[in-house]
PATOR-87421 format. One record per residue: residue in one letter; x, y, z of N, C-alpha, C, O in turn; residue number from 1. Coordinates in pm, 1 decimal, padded with zeros to 6 digits, always signed. Layout:
// PATOR-87421
SITE   code       n.xx       n.yy       n.zz      ca.xx      ca.yy      ca.zz       c.xx       c.yy       c.zz       o.xx       o.yy       o.zz   pos
SITE      A          X          Y          Z          X          Y          Z          X          Y          Z          X          Y          Z   NUM
...
This chain:
// PATOR-87421
SITE   code       n.xx       n.yy       n.zz      ca.xx      ca.yy      ca.zz       c.xx       c.yy       c.zz       o.xx       o.yy       o.zz   pos
SITE      M   +06614.9   -04741.0   -01447.9   +06556.7   -04737.8   -01580.7   +06485.5   -04604.8   -01605.8   +06502.6   -04543.4   -01711.1     1
SITE      W   +06405.1   -04560.7   -01507.8   +06333.1   -04434.4   -01524.5   +06427.7   -04315.8   -01530.3   +06397.4   -04215.3   -01594.7     2
SITE      L   +06540.2   -04326.4   -01464.7   +06637.5   -04217.4   -01467.8   +06694.6   -04200.7   -01608.7   +06716.6   -04087.9   -01652.8     3
SITE      I   +06718.5   -04309.8   -01679.0   +06770.1   -04302.8   -01815.7   +06664.6   -04241.8   -01908.7   +06696.9   -04158.6   -01993.5     4
SITE      V   +06539.4   -04283.2   -01892.5   +06431.6   -04228.1   -01974.4   +06414.3   -04078.9   -01945.6   +06396.6   -03999.6   -02038.1     5
SITE      L   +06419.2   -04040.9   -01819.5   +06406.3   -03900.6   -01781.2   +06521.2   -03818.2   -01839.7   +06499.6   -03706.9   -01887.7     6
SITE      E   +06641.5   -03871.7   -01836.0   +06755.7   -03801.2   -01892.3   +06742.6   -03787.9   -02043.9   +06777.6   -03683.8   -02099.5     7
SITE      A   +06692.9   -03891.5   -02111.5   +06674.0   -03885.1   -02256.6   +06567.3   -03781.7   -02292.6   +06583.7   -03707.1   -02389.2     8
SITE      V   +06459.6   -03776.7   -02216.7   +06354.1   -03678.0   -02242.5   +06407.6   -03536.6   -02218.0   +06376.2   -03445.1   -02294.1     9
SITE      G   +06486.3   -03518.2   -02115.1   +06546.0   -03387.2   -02087.6   +06642.7   -03344.4   -02197.1   +06645.2   -03227.6   -02235.8    10
SITE      A   +06722.3   -03438.4   -02247.1   +06814.7   -03406.0   -02355.4   +06738.9   -03369.7   -02482.8   +06778.1   -03277.0   -02553.7    11
SITE      L   +06632.0   -03441.2   -02512.4   +06550.6   -03410.1   -02629.2   +06484.5   -03272.9   -02614.5   +06479.5   -03195.8   -02710.3    12
SITE      A   +06434.5   -03242.8   -02495.8   +06371.6   -03112.6   -02472.6   +06474.5   -02999.9   -02488.0   +06444.5   -02895.9   -02546.7    13
SITE      L   +06593.8   -03020.4   -02436.1   +06698.8   -02919.6   -02449.9   +06737.2   -02901.5   -02596.4   +06756.2   -02788.8   -02642.1    14
SITE      F   +06748.6   -03010.9   -02669.9   +06781.6   -03005.0   -02811.9   +06675.1   -02928.3   -02889.8   +06708.2   -02842.4   -02971.4    15
SITE      L   +06548.4   -02958.4   -02865.5   +06440.0   -02890.1   -02936.0   +06433.9   -02741.9   -02899.9   +06406.6   -02658.1   -02985.8    16
SITE      F   +06459.0   -02709.9   -02774.3   +06461.2   -02569.6   -02733.0   +06574.1   -02494.2   -02802.1   +06553.9   -02381.6   -02847.4    17
SITE      L   +06691.4   -02553.6   -02811.0   +06803.6   -02487.4   -02877.8   +06777.6   -02469.1   -03026.9   +06814.4   -02366.5   -03083.9    18
SITE      M   +06715.6   -02565.9   -03089.4   +06682.5   -02552.7   -03231.2   +06581.0   -02439.7   -03251.8   +06596.2   -02359.0   -03343.6    19
SITE      W   +06478.8   -02433.5   -03168.0   +06380.0   -02326.4   -03177.7   +06445.2   -02190.9   -03154.3   +06417.1   -02095.3   -03226.6    20
SITE      W   +06531.2   -02182.0   -03054.9   +06596.4   -02056.3   -03019.5   +06682.7   -02004.9   -03134.4   +06680.2   -01885.8   -03165.6    21
SITE      T   +06759.0   -02094.2   -03197.2   +06846.5   -02049.7   -03305.4   +06769.4   -02017.0   -03431.9   +06816.8   -01936.8   -03512.4    22
SITE      M   +06654.0   -02075.2   -03452.3   +06577.6   -02046.8   -03573.7   +06502.8   -01914.4   -03566.8   +06490.1   -01847.1   -03669.0    23
SITE      F   +06453.0   -01874.8   -03450.9   +06362.9   -01760.7   -03442.4   +06409.6   -01647.2   -03351.9   +06334.1   -01552.0   -03331.7    24
SITE      S   +06529.0   -01653.0   -03297.4   +06567.1   -01551.0   -03199.7   +06601.3   -01416.2   -03261.3   +06582.0   -01314.5   -03194.7    25
SITE      G   +06651.2   -01409.2   -03385.5   +06696.6   -01283.2   -03440.9   +06599.3   -01214.3   -03533.6   +06630.9   -01106.3   -03583.4    26
SITE      R   +06484.7   -01269.8   -03559.2   +06391.2   -01212.3   -03655.1   +06280.8   -01135.6   -03584.2   +06220.9   -01183.3   -03487.8    27
SITE      A   +06255.5   -01014.8   -03635.1   +06155.4   -00930.6   -03570.4   +06013.9   -00985.8   -03586.3   +05934.1   -00979.0   -03492.9    28
SITE      K   +05982.3   -01040.3   -03703.6   +05846.7   -01088.8   -03728.8   +05842.1   -01239.2   -03750.5   +05744.5   -01289.4   -03806.3    29
SITE      G   +05942.3   -01311.3   -03709.0   +05940.8   -01456.4   -03724.2   +06002.5   -01501.4   -03854.5   +06124.6   -01497.2   -03869.9    30
SITE      E   +05920.5   -01544.2   -03948.6   +05969.2   -01598.5   -04074.5   +06007.4   -01488.3   -04172.4   +05956.7   -01376.4   -04164.3    31
SITE      L   +06097.5   -01521.1   -04265.2   +06135.3   -01429.3   -04371.4   +06024.8   -01423.2   -04475.5   +05948.7   -01518.9   -04489.5    32
SITE      P   +06014.1   -01311.7   -04549.8   +05910.6   -01303.6   -04653.9   +05941.5   -01400.5   -04767.8   +06056.3   -01439.6   -04788.9    33
SITE      E   +05837.8   -01437.9   -04839.8   +05854.4   -01527.1   -04955.0   +05931.9   -01454.7   -05064.0   +05931.3   -01331.7   -05069.1    34
SITE      V   +05998.0   -01528.9   -05150.6   +06077.5   -01470.9   -05258.6   +05989.1   -01394.3   -05356.2   +06031.3   -01291.1   -05408.4    35
SITE      S   +05868.4   -01441.9   -05382.1   +05779.7   -01376.6   -05477.7   +05734.0   -01238.9   -05429.4   +05692.1   -01156.8   -05510.9    36
SITE      E   +05741.0   -01212.3   -05301.3   +05699.3   -01082.1   -05247.9   +05805.8   -00974.9   -05268.6   +05774.2   -00856.0   -05272.3    37
SITE      A   +05931.2   -01016.1   -05282.2   +06040.5   -00919.5   -05298.0   +06040.9   -00866.3   -05441.4   +06016.6   -00941.3   -05535.9    38
SITE      A   +06068.9   -00735.8   -05457.1   +06074.8   -00674.7   -05589.6   +06205.3   -00714.2   -05658.2   +06309.1   -00719.1   -05592.2    39
SITE      P   +06203.2   -00742.4   -05787.7   +06327.2   -00774.5   -05859.3   +06418.1   -00652.9   -05864.0   +06370.8   -00539.6   -05873.2    40
SITE      E   +06548.6   -00676.1   -05857.8   +06644.6   -00566.0   -05851.7   +06661.0   -00495.4   -05986.1   +06676.6   -00373.4   -05989.5    41
SITE      N   +06657.9   -00569.5   -06096.5   +06687.4   -00511.9   -06227.0   +06562.8   -00470.5   -06304.0   +06571.8   -00447.8   -06424.7    42
SITE      S   +06447.9   -00459.8   -06240.4   +06324.2   -00429.5   -06312.2   +06324.6   -00288.2   -06370.1   +06259.4   -00265.8   -06472.1    43
SITE      K   +06393.6   -00193.4   -06311.0   +06393.2   -00057.3   -06361.5   +06483.7   -00039.3   -06483.2   +06467.0   +00056.8   -06558.4    44
SITE      D   +06580.1   -00130.7   -06503.9   +06672.3   -00120.0   -06616.2   +06616.1   -00178.5   -06744.3   +06671.2   -00154.2   -06851.7    45
SITE      G   +06508.8   -00254.3   -06736.5   +06452.6   -00317.1   -06853.7   +06521.5   -00447.4   -06889.7   +06490.7   -00506.6   -06993.1    46
SITE      D   +06613.1   -00492.7   -06807.7   +06682.1   -00619.3   -06833.4   +06591.4   -00735.6   -06800.4   +06487.8   -00719.6   -06735.8    47
SITE      E   +06631.8   -00853.0   -06845.8   +06557.0   -00973.0   -06810.3   +06569.2   -00995.4   -06660.8   +06671.8   -00964.3   -06600.3    48
SITE      A   +06463.6   -01049.7   -06601.5   +06465.9   -01078.2   -06458.7   +06567.1   -01186.9   -06431.3   +06565.8   -01291.5   -06496.2    49
SITE      G   +06654.3   -01163.0   -06336.1   +06753.1   -01262.4   -06297.9   +06878.8   -01260.6   -06382.7   +06966.8   -01344.1   -06361.9    50
SITE      A   +06890.9   -01168.7   -06477.7   +07011.0   -01164.0   -06561.2   +07126.9   -01112.2   -06479.0   +07115.4   -01010.7   -06410.4    51
SITE      A   +07236.9   -01181.5   -06486.0   +07355.1   -01143.0   -06408.7   +07434.3   -01038.1   -06487.3   +07463.2   -01057.0   -06605.5    52
SITE      R   +07468.8   -00929.0   -06421.8   +07550.1   -00825.5   -06483.3   +07671.6   -00803.7   -06396.7   +07659.9   -00802.6   -06274.2    53
SITE      P   +07788.3   -00786.2   -06456.4   +07907.0   -00757.6   -06375.9   +07898.1   -00616.9   -06317.5   +07829.3   -00531.1   -06372.8    54
SITE      P   +07966.5   -00592.9   -06207.3   +07966.8   -00457.8   -06149.2   +08028.8   -00358.4   -06246.2   +08106.9   -00397.4   -06333.0    55
SITE      A   +07995.5   -00231.6   -06232.9   +08043.1   -00127.7   -06323.3   +08195.2   -00113.0   -06318.6   +08256.6   -00074.1   -06417.9    56
SITE      S   +08255.8   -00143.6   -06204.5   +08400.7   -00127.5   -06191.3   +08479.1   -00247.3   -06243.3   +08602.0   -00242.4   -06247.2    57
SITE      A   +08411.7   -00354.3   -06283.2   +08482.8   -00472.2   -06331.2   +08534.4   -00448.6   -06472.7   +08462.2   -00395.3   -06557.0    58
SITE      P   +08657.7   -00487.6   -06499.0   +08712.0   -00469.0   -06635.3   +08645.1   -00564.9   -06733.3   +08615.6   -00679.4   -06699.1    59
SITE      G   +08622.1   -00518.2   -06852.4   +08558.8   -00600.4   -06955.2   +08660.5   -00686.4   -07028.6   +08780.9   -00665.7   -07013.8    60
SITE      P   +08614.5   -00781.1   -07106.3   +08708.8   -00866.9   -07180.5   +08770.7   -00797.1   -07298.5   +08851.5   -00856.4   -07369.9    61
């Protein structure tokens, strides 16, 4: 009985370790910055924030 419990605890520990490893292994400072901290891309053009514009090379209608 204790062997089954020990195996279940080991599997849970391995699962939690793998989840932690995949979430934080590639980031230099841990979490990503909040969206509000990032500067809007189209702010210099005077367009509305979040307005979608086609690329310059796309043919028009």
